[in-house]
N, C-alpha and C positions, 0 to 999 in steps of 0.2 A: 809725539810722533806724528797721530793722525791729527788734522787739523781742518776744520770748516770755517771760512772766512766768509761772513755774509756782507753784501752791501745792497743798494739801492732804494733802501727805504726812504720816508720823507713825508712831506705835509703835500697833500693833495685834495682838491675839492670833491665832491661827491660826484660821479660819473666819468671822474677821470681815470687814469692808468697809472700804473708804476710796474717796473720789472725789476724784481729782485733776484740778486746773483749768489750762489754759493760756489766758491773755490774750494775743491777739495784736495787734500795732499796727504803724505804719508804712507798711503799703501793703494794697491791696485784694489778698486771696487768693484770689481765684477763679482757678480752674485749677491750683491749687496742692494737692499731697498734706499733710494734716497728720497727722503720725505721733507714735505714742508706742515709745520705745526705754528699755531699761533697762540698767545696767551694774553689777556688783558688783566689790569690789576685785580687781585682777590680773587681770580678765576683759575681754574685748572687749564693746563694747556689741551688744545683741542686739534685734531686732525684736520688738515687742509687738503694735502695732495700727496702722492706718492707715485714713483717710477722704480723700475728696475733698471740698474743700472747697464745692463746688457739688454735691454729693450723690452716690449710688451706694452700693453694697454695701460694707461695709467688709470689711477683711481682718486675720485675726488670727494670732499663732503658734500653734501646735498647742498648746503647753504653757498656754495662756490661754483656749483656745477653751471657750465655755460659761460661763466665770466673769467675764471680762471685757467690757466693751462701751465703745465709742469711741463718742462724739456730740459735736455741736456746736451752739451757740445762734449764729448769724450775726449776729445783730441784736446780740449781744453780744461778738462778736468771740473767742468764746471756745471751746475744745475741752474735752472732758472724757474721762476714763477712769474709768470706775466699775469697782471692782475688788470682787468678792465671793468668798466661799469662799477666802479668803487663805491661802497655805502659807508655810513658812518659805522655801522656795525662791524665793518673790518677792519675797523681801529685796534691795533693788538701790537705786540712785539712778535715778530714773526723769525721762526727759528727754523733752520736747515738741519737735519738728522740723517745719520746711516746707520744702518743696522745689517749685519750678516746675516743673510736668508738665503742660502746656496741652491736652493733646490725649488727657486720660482715664484715663493710665496709673496703675496703682497700684504702687507702689515701695516694695519691703521693704529696701534696701540702704541702711543709714545712711550710708554715704560718698556718697550722691548727695544728700544732703539740704543745703541750702544755709544755713539758719538753724537755731539752738538755743537753745533755753532753758538756764537755768543748772543745772537739775536740783532734784530733791525727793526725800529721802530717805524711802523705805518701808522700814519694819523688822517683820517678822511673827515673834512670838514663839511658840513651841511651848508 
């Protein structure tokens, strides 16, 4: 029922940019956190960025602050991750996730998110 469909990954040179999209459907996401996480082979998922569907200040991992921007277009039910100044260490599968945190909490723990997209590969070459 709930579906998160990611797109926008690809191969880019270091210093380049990509914009990831996550099209969300199946329910109203008001009260939800919409987050981006990433995972490299053999590693656990790590937090990248999160925003509240209803608004508020986003939160970012220290490793991406100043380079990545999370945003959303509620009319299109889509969450974006604009990634600038990409580095080889950004190479990973990127996942969007949604979790029902109805009282305004920002959640960084991937284990607390209920819904996940399929992931999109981002590869940054040096």
